[in-house]
C-alpha positions as CSV (number, residue, x, y, z in Angstrom):
1,M,21.4,-100.4,7.4
2,T,19.3,-97.9,5.8
3,K,21.1,-94.8,3.8
4,S,20.4,-91.2,4.0
5,I,21.9,-88.1,2.7
6,I,24.9,-86.6,4.6
7,S,25.7,-82.9,5.3
8,W,28.5,-81.3,6.9
9,T,29.1,-78.5,9.3
10,V,32.7,-76.9,9.6
11,F,34.2,-76.0,12.9
12,G,38.0,-75.1,13.1
13,S,40.0,-77.6,11.1
14,F,37.3,-80.4,11.2
15,L,34.0,-81.5,9.6
16,I,31.1,-82.6,11.7
17,S,28.4,-85.0,10.3
18,T,25.2,-83.4,11.0
19,V,22.8,-85.9,9.1
20,P,23.1,-89.7,9.7
21,V,24.9,-91.8,7.4
22,F,22.9,-95.1,8.1
23,A,20.6,-96.5,10.9
24,L,22.2,-99.4,12.7
25,N,20.2,-102.3,13.7
26,L,21.9,-103.9,16.8
27,G,20.4,-107.2,16.0
28,N,22.6,-107.3,12.8
29,L,25.8,-107.1,15.1
30,Q,26.9,-110.6,15.3
31,G,30.7,-110.6,14.4
32,A,32.7,-113.5,15.6
33,T,31.5,-113.2,19.1
34,R,29.2,-111.0,20.9
35,A,29.2,-110.3,24.6
36,N,26.2,-108.6,26.3
37,F,25.9,-106.4,29.3
38,L,23.0,-105.1,31.4
39,S,22.8,-101.2,31.9
40,P,21.3,-99.8,35.0
41,N,18.2,-99.0,32.7
42,R,17.8,-102.6,31.8
43,L,19.0,-102.1,28.4
44,T,21.3,-105.0,26.8
45,E,24.6,-103.3,25.6
46,F,26.9,-105.3,23.2
47,C,30.6,-105.5,22.4
48,V,31.3,-107.2,19.2
49,I,34.6,-108.9,18.0
50,P,34.3,-108.5,14.2
51,K,35.2,-111.6,12.2
52,K,38.7,-111.9,11.0
53,W,39.9,-111.3,7.2
54,P,40.8,-114.8,6.1
55,A,44.3,-114.0,5.1
56,G,44.8,-111.5,8.2
57,V,47.9,-111.9,10.4
58,Y,46.8,-111.8,14.0
59,A,48.9,-112.3,16.9
60,K,48.0,-114.1,19.9
61,K,48.0,-110.9,21.7
62,D,45.6,-109.3,19.4
63,I,43.1,-112.3,20.1
64,E,43.7,-111.8,23.8
65,T,43.0,-108.1,23.6
66,E,40.0,-108.4,21.7
67,S,38.4,-110.6,24.5
68,E,39.8,-108.3,27.2
69,L,38.1,-105.4,25.7
70,C,34.8,-107.2,25.4
71,S,35.2,-108.2,29.0
72,Y,35.0,-104.6,30.1
73,D,31.5,-103.8,31.9
74,L,30.9,-100.1,32.2
75,Y,28.9,-100.8,35.4
76,T,31.2,-103.3,37.3
77,N,34.7,-103.6,36.5
78,M,35.6,-100.3,34.7
79,G,35.2,-96.8,35.6
80,I,33.9,-94.4,33.1
81,C,34.8,-90.8,32.2
82,P,34.3,-88.4,29.5
83,K,37.4,-87.6,27.5
84,Y,38.5,-84.0,27.9
85,N,41.7,-83.8,25.8
86,S,42.0,-83.3,22.0
87,T,39.0,-82.6,20.1
88,N,37.1,-85.9,20.2
89,P,34.5,-86.2,22.8
90,G,35.0,-89.8,23.7
91,V,34.6,-92.0,26.8
92,L,37.7,-93.4,28.7
93,L,37.5,-96.7,30.5
94,L,39.6,-96.7,33.7
95,K,40.6,-99.6,35.7
96,P,39.6,-99.5,39.4
97,T,42.1,-100.3,42.1
98,P,41.4,-101.3,45.7
99,E,42.7,-97.8,46.9
100,F,40.5,-96.1,44.0
101,P,37.4,-98.1,43.1
102,K,35.0,-97.5,40.4
103,K,32.8,-95.5,42.5
104,S,35.6,-93.0,43.3
105,I,36.4,-92.8,39.5
106,D,32.9,-92.2,38.5
107,A,32.3,-89.5,41.2
108,S,35.6,-87.8,40.3
109,S,36.1,-84.7,38.1
110,C,37.4,-87.1,35.6
111,V,40.7,-85.1,35.0
112,T,42.6,-88.4,34.5
113,S,46.0,-86.9,35.0
114,R,45.1,-86.5,38.6
115,L,43.6,-89.9,38.8
116,P,45.9,-92.8,40.4
117,V,44.4,-95.3,37.8
118,K,45.3,-96.1,34.2
119,T,43.1,-95.6,31.0
120,E,42.5,-99.1,29.5
121,A,40.4,-98.2,26.6
122,K,38.7,-95.4,24.5
123,F,35.3,-95.4,23.2
124,K,34.7,-93.2,20.3
125,Q,31.9,-92.3,18.0
126,S,31.4,-90.7,14.6
127,I,31.6,-87.1,15.8
128,S,34.1,-84.3,15.5
129,C,37.0,-85.7,13.1
130,S,36.0,-89.3,14.6
131,Y,34.4,-92.0,12.3
132,T,33.7,-95.3,13.7
133,P,34.5,-97.4,10.6
134,S,37.8,-95.8,10.3
135,I,38.9,-96.9,13.7
136,L,37.6,-100.5,13.2
137,S,39.2,-100.7,9.7
138,Y,42.6,-99.5,10.6
139,Y,43.0,-102.3,12.9
140,Q,41.9,-104.9,10.4
141,I,43.7,-103.7,7.6
142,S,46.8,-103.3,9.6
143,R,46.6,-107.0,10.3
144,I,45.8,-107.8,6.7
145,L,49.2,-106.0,5.9
146,G,51.1,-108.1,8.4
147,G,50.8,-105.6,11.4
148,A,51.6,-102.5,9.7
149,G,51.6,-99.5,11.8
150,R,51.0,-101.8,14.9
151,V,47.4,-100.3,15.2
152,P,45.7,-100.8,18.5
153,V,43.0,-103.7,18.6
154,A,39.6,-102.2,18.0
155,V,35.9,-103.9,18.4
156,I,32.3,-102.4,18.2
157,R,30.7,-101.4,21.5
158,T,27.4,-99.9,22.4
159,M,26.4,-97.9,25.4
160,D,23.1,-96.9,27.0
161,R,22.0,-93.7,25.6
162,K,21.0,-92.2,28.9
163,V,24.0,-93.1,30.7
164,H,26.2,-91.5,28.0
165,E,24.1,-88.5,28.1
166,Q,25.0,-88.2,32.0
167,L,28.6,-88.3,30.9
168,T,27.8,-85.6,28.4
169,Q,26.3,-83.2,30.8
170,K,29.3,-83.9,33.1
171,A,31.7,-82.9,30.2
172,V,29.6,-79.8,29.4
173,K,29.7,-78.8,33.0
174,F,33.3,-79.2,33.1
175,W,33.8,-76.9,30.2
176,S,31.2,-74.3,31.2
177,G,32.6,-70.9,30.9
178,N,35.0,-72.0,28.2
179,S,33.3,-71.3,24.8
180,K,36.3,-71.3,22.5
181,N,37.7,-74.9,23.3
182,E,37.0,-77.3,20.5
183,N,36.6,-80.1,22.9
184,A,34.1,-78.1,24.8
185,Y,32.3,-77.3,21.7
186,F,31.9,-80.9,20.5
187,W,30.6,-82.0,23.9
188,R,27.8,-79.4,23.7
189,E,27.1,-80.6,20.1
190,Y,26.9,-84.2,21.6
191,A,24.3,-82.7,24.2
192,K,22.2,-81.2,21.3
193,A,22.5,-84.6,19.5
194,H,21.1,-86.3,22.7
195,K,18.0,-84.0,22.6
196,A,17.3,-85.3,18.9
197,P,18.6,-88.8,18.6
198,S,16.3,-89.7,15.6
199,R,18.3,-87.0,13.6
200,N,21.5,-88.2,14.6
201,L,21.7,-91.9,13.7
202,D,25.4,-91.8,13.1
203,L,25.7,-91.7,16.8
204,F,22.8,-93.7,17.9
205,D,21.3,-97.1,16.8
206,S,18.0,-97.4,14.9
207,T,16.0,-97.5,18.2
208,T,17.8,-94.4,19.4
209,T,18.3,-96.2,22.8
210,Q,22.0,-96.7,22.4
211,V,25.3,-95.0,21.4
212,F,27.5,-97.0,19.1
213,G,31.2,-96.8,18.3
214,A,34.5,-98.4,18.5
215,L,36.1,-99.5,21.6
216,S,40.1,-99.4,21.2
217,D,42.9,-100.6,23.4
218,N,44.7,-97.7,25.1
219,P,48.8,-98.1,24.6
220,K,50.7,-96.9,27.5
221,K,54.2,-95.3,27.7
222,E,54.4,-94.4,24.2
223,E,56.4,-91.4,23.0
224,K,55.7,-88.7,20.3
225,Y,57.7,-89.5,17.2
226,T,58.8,-85.9,16.8
227,E,61.4,-86.8,14.3
228,V,58.9,-87.8,11.9
229,N,56.0,-85.5,12.8
230,G,58.3,-82.4,13.1
231,K,57.0,-79.3,14.9
232,G,55.0,-76.5,13.5
233,D,51.7,-75.0,12.5
234,Y,48.9,-77.4,12.0
235,S,47.8,-76.1,8.6
236,T,51.2,-77.0,6.9
237,R,51.8,-80.4,8.9
238,Y,52.1,-82.4,5.8
239,Q,54.4,-80.1,4.2
240,R,56.5,-80.3,7.2
241,F,56.5,-83.9,7.1
242,L,57.8,-84.2,3.7
243,Q,60.8,-82.0,4.8
244,Q,61.7,-84.3,8.0
245,P,64.9,-86.4,7.8
246,P,62.9,-89.7,8.0
247,F,60.9,-88.8,4.9
248,K,64.0,-87.5,3.1
249,R,65.4,-91.0,3.8
250,V,62.5,-92.9,2.5
251,S,62.2,-90.9,-0.6
252,N,65.9,-91.0,-1.3
253,S,67.0,-93.6,-4.1
254,A,70.3,-94.5,-2.2
255,S,70.5,-98.0,-0.7
256,A,69.2,-98.5,3.0
257,R,72.8,-99.4,3.7
258,D,74.1,-96.0,2.2
259,L,71.5,-94.2,4.2
260,A,72.7,-95.8,7.4
261,G,76.2,-95.5,6.7
262,S,76.9,-99.1,7.6
263,S,76.0,-102.6,6.9
264,E,76.5,-103.8,10.6
265,F,73.1,-105.0,11.9
266,S,73.4,-103.1,15.1
267,Q,73.9,-99.8,13.0
268,I,71.5,-100.4,10.2
269,A,68.4,-101.8,12.1
270,Q,66.9,-98.4,13.1
271,T,67.1,-97.1,9.6
272,V,65.5,-100.2,8.0
273,V,62.9,-100.4,10.8
274,Q,62.1,-96.8,10.1
275,L,62.1,-97.1,6.2
276,K,59.3,-100.0,6.8
277,D,57.3,-98.1,9.2
278,L,57.0,-94.9,6.9
279,G,56.2,-97.0,4.0
280,D,53.5,-98.9,5.9
281,M,52.0,-95.6,7.4
282,I,51.8,-93.9,3.9
283,L,50.1,-96.8,2.4
284,L,47.6,-97.2,5.3
285,D,46.7,-93.6,5.3
286,T,46.4,-93.6,1.5
287,L,43.9,-96.5,1.6
288,L,41.9,-94.9,4.5
289,N,41.6,-91.1,3.8
290,Q,43.6,-90.1,6.7
291,Q,43.3,-86.5,7.2
292,D,45.0,-86.1,10.8
293,R,48.0,-88.3,10.9
294,I,50.9,-85.7,11.3
295,G,51.4,-84.9,14.9
296,N,49.7,-88.1,15.8
297,I,52.6,-90.7,15.3
298,H,54.2,-92.2,18.2
299,Y,56.8,-94.8,18.9
300,K,57.8,-97.4,21.7
301,F,61.3,-99.0,22.1
302,Y,61.8,-102.5,21.1
303,W,65.1,-104.7,20.9
304,Y,65.7,-106.6,17.4
305,Y,68.2,-109.5,17.9
306,N,69.1,-112.9,16.6
307,D,69.5,-116.0,18.7
308,P,73.1,-117.2,18.7
309,S,71.8,-120.8,18.4
310,N,69.8,-119.7,15.3
311,P,71.7,-116.8,13.9
312,S,69.3,-116.3,10.9
313,K,66.3,-116.0,12.8
314,L,65.0,-112.3,13.8
315,E,63.7,-111.9,17.4
316,R,61.9,-109.1,19.1
317,A,61.5,-108.0,22.7
318,K,59.8,-105.1,24.3
319,S,62.1,-102.7,26.2
320,D,61.8,-100.5,29.2
321,A,64.2,-98.0,28.0
322,E,63.0,-94.6,28.7
323,W,63.9,-90.8,28.6
324,K,64.9,-89.1,31.8
325,D,66.1,-85.5,31.6
326,G,66.6,-85.8,27.9
327,K,68.9,-88.8,28.4
328,L,67.9,-92.5,27.1
329,I,68.2,-94.9,30.2
330,I,68.4,-98.4,29.2
331,P,68.0,-101.0,32.0
332,A,71.3,-102.9,32.7
333,K,69.4,-106.4,32.6
334,E,68.5,-105.6,28.9
335,T,71.9,-104.7,28.0
336,Q,73.4,-107.8,29.7
337,A,70.9,-110.0,27.9
338,M,71.8,-108.7,24.5
339,A,75.5,-109.1,25.0
340,G,77.1,-111.5,22.4
341,R,74.1,-110.9,20.1
342,Q,73.4,-109.1,16.9
343,A,71.2,-106.7,18.6
344,A,69.7,-103.2,18.2
345,L,67.4,-101.0,20.3
346,V,65.0,-99.4,17.9
347,K,62.1,-97.2,17.7
348,E,59.0,-99.0,16.6
349,M,56.1,-96.7,15.0
350,L,52.9,-96.9,16.7
351,L,49.8,-95.4,14.9
352,K,47.2,-95.2,17.8
353,D,45.2,-92.3,16.5
354,N,43.1,-93.5,13.5
355,D,39.5,-92.1,13.9
356,C,39.9,-89.3,11.4
357,G,39.6,-91.4,8.1
358,I,37.6,-92.8,5.3
359,I,35.0,-89.9,4.9
360,K,37.8,-87.3,5.3
361,E,40.3,-85.5,3.1
362,N,43.0,-87.9,1.8
363,M,46.2,-85.9,2.5
364,M,48.5,-88.7,1.5
365,R,47.0,-88.6,-1.9
366,Q,46.6,-84.8,-2.0
367,F,50.4,-84.6,-1.6
368,E,51.2,-87.7,-3.8
369,V,53.3,-89.1,-0.9
370,L,53.3,-92.8,-2.1
371,Q,54.5,-91.6,-5.5
372,K,57.7,-90.3,-3.7
373,V,58.4,-93.6,-1.8
374,R,61.7,-95.3,-2.7
375,H,62.0,-97.9,0.0
376,F,59.3,-100.5,0.9
377,S,58.8,-103.8,2.7
378,Y,58.4,-106.6,0.1
379,T,56.2,-108.5,2.8
380,T,53.7,-105.5,2.8
381,Y,53.9,-105.2,-0.8
382,S,52.9,-108.8,-1.5
383,L,50.2,-108.8,1.2
384,F,48.8,-105.6,0.1
385,M,48.8,-106.7,-3.6
386,Q,46.7,-109.9,-2.6
387,F,44.5,-107.8,-0.4
388,E,43.5,-105.5,-3.2
389,R,42.6,-108.2,-5.5
390,Q,40.5,-109.8,-2.6
391,L,38.9,-106.4,-1.9
392,R,37.3,-106.3,-5.2
393,T,35.2,-109.4,-4.6
394,Q,31.8,-109.8,-3.2
395,D,33.3,-111.4,-0.3
396,G,35.2,-108.3,0.3
397,R,32.4,-106.0,0.0
398,N,30.4,-107.9,2.3
399,Y,33.1,-108.2,5.0
400,F,33.6,-104.4,5.2
401,A,29.9,-103.7,5.3
402,N,29.0,-106.3,7.9
403,E,31.9,-106.5,10.0
404,L,33.4,-103.0,10.0
405,L,30.0,-100.9,9.3
406,Y,30.9,-99.5,5.9
407,S,28.4,-97.7,3.7
408,E,28.5,-98.2,0.0
409,K,30.2,-94.8,-0.4
410,D,32.9,-95.9,2.3
411,F,33.6,-99.0,0.3
412,A,33.8,-97.3,-3.0
413,R,36.3,-94.9,-1.6
414,L,38.5,-97.8,-0.3
415,I,38.2,-99.5,-3.6
416,D,39.4,-96.5,-5.6
417,N,42.3,-95.7,-3.1
418,A,43.5,-99.3,-3.1
419,S,43.3,-99.3,-6.9
420,A,45.4,-96.0,-7.0
421,A,47.9,-97.5,-4.5
422,R,48.4,-100.7,-6.5
423,D,49.1,-98.7,-9.7
424,I,51.4,-96.3,-7.8
425,L,53.5,-99.1,-6.3
426,L,53.2,-101.5,-9.4
427,N,54.7,-98.7,-11.6
428,S,57.4,-97.7,-9.1
429,C,58.4,-101.2,-9.0
430,R,58.4,-101.8,-12.7
431,S,60.4,-98.7,-13.4
432,G,63.0,-99.8,-10.9
433,S,62.5,-96.7,-8.7
434,L,61.1,-98.9,-5.7
435,Q,63.8,-100.8,-3.6
436,F,62.4,-103.7,-1.5
437,D,65.0,-103.2,1.2
438,A,62.9,-102.5,4.3
439,D,62.6,-105.9,5.8
440,L,65.0,-106.3,8.6
441,E,65.4,-110.1,8.7
442,N,67.2,-109.7,5.3
443,Y,70.0,-108.0,7.1
444,L,70.9,-110.6,9.6
445,P,74.2,-112.4,9.1
446,G,73.8,-115.2,6.4
447,A,70.3,-114.1,5.4
448,P,69.5,-115.4,1.8
449,Q,69.2,-112.9,-1.0
450,M,65.9,-113.4,-2.8
451,S,64.7,-111.9,-5.9
452,R,61.6,-109.6,-5.7
453,S,58.9,-109.8,-8.6
454,C,56.7,-107.0,-9.2
455,E,53.9,-109.3,-10.3
456,I,52.0,-111.0,-7.5
């Protein structure tokens, strides 16, 4: 990578990079595995699965999803469309069906809400509020912290610049006559970048023949976590977040049992899961300079329960519960399956929008949110303290540069944020103001009560 000076243009609420941060040499993209794809212009595109952090906690499903993302061929098994919603001018990968094949997807207007196909993945680059290393590192750091935030899997992907330019023109045409829309503005900016690729090496590789970015899995059937986000003006979103009942609970010094009003597993489970989710989110966003979290928090329903034959073991299962006309409908087969168990249906937080980080304004630090947290997962605490030490090694520096495309300035920001977070959590623990009561397995009947040391 070759470094250069970066400057910024302001549009609406976002900063746009106008000078390249580095020139990416595609030959240096190796990762753990790399898949190659041939474009119609005879260019070799790449999908790279970054190497794993040695102490990371990666589920079998994570590994499968990484491989699946790198099996998506933009010219055979996936339809491709420009992304029109929100401010990010990304590319959507849609799965063809026999009734609606790839040819039909590609030829459509790409108003995806009208298409009878599902979006399987999103391909985003460093434009608008988005920054490729942010998407990549949210996934990896989530797993380093034991799955914090349940961040979707992300890999590195490239795309033939000429093919991407065709999608860009399609988006510009779609938005023609609508000059005030932010998404329209950024697609026009992308069109300008295509005309001068050598001046936009934050979007294009060093040969200027390919676009590069992060390809991330697209969750389905998630809901907006309104009780955490709140509702209101964008400019005061963080002030609003601090006044919502969920944050009031995580910043309250009362015990989790008192906050839930019960010590029964079925009653306390949602409170404890939410306490952990909030603490994990606040730590992640503190580490990664997240600017645009509030309003972009989601959830999905899951069952937490114990096995009667092993009552001290916590189990988890996906639920098909859904809201209909304001009423939560739980499938009868799920209710029957949970009968006779210590069980609770809970909202699990999902952090699926993670592109607006690293080089952005650190809103969690600005509002000193981590300092206000009074409930935290000891699992997350332990993993973070170990990570913070490992991060300061040469191996840590090399990992983030080689696998997640960090510049020296990016890594310096991460080091500074991690050091600040360590000091905050350690001081809160030593002062006795931080309670390690946000791990649900500790609330199962007969769970051992263990001491928690601040020093790890």
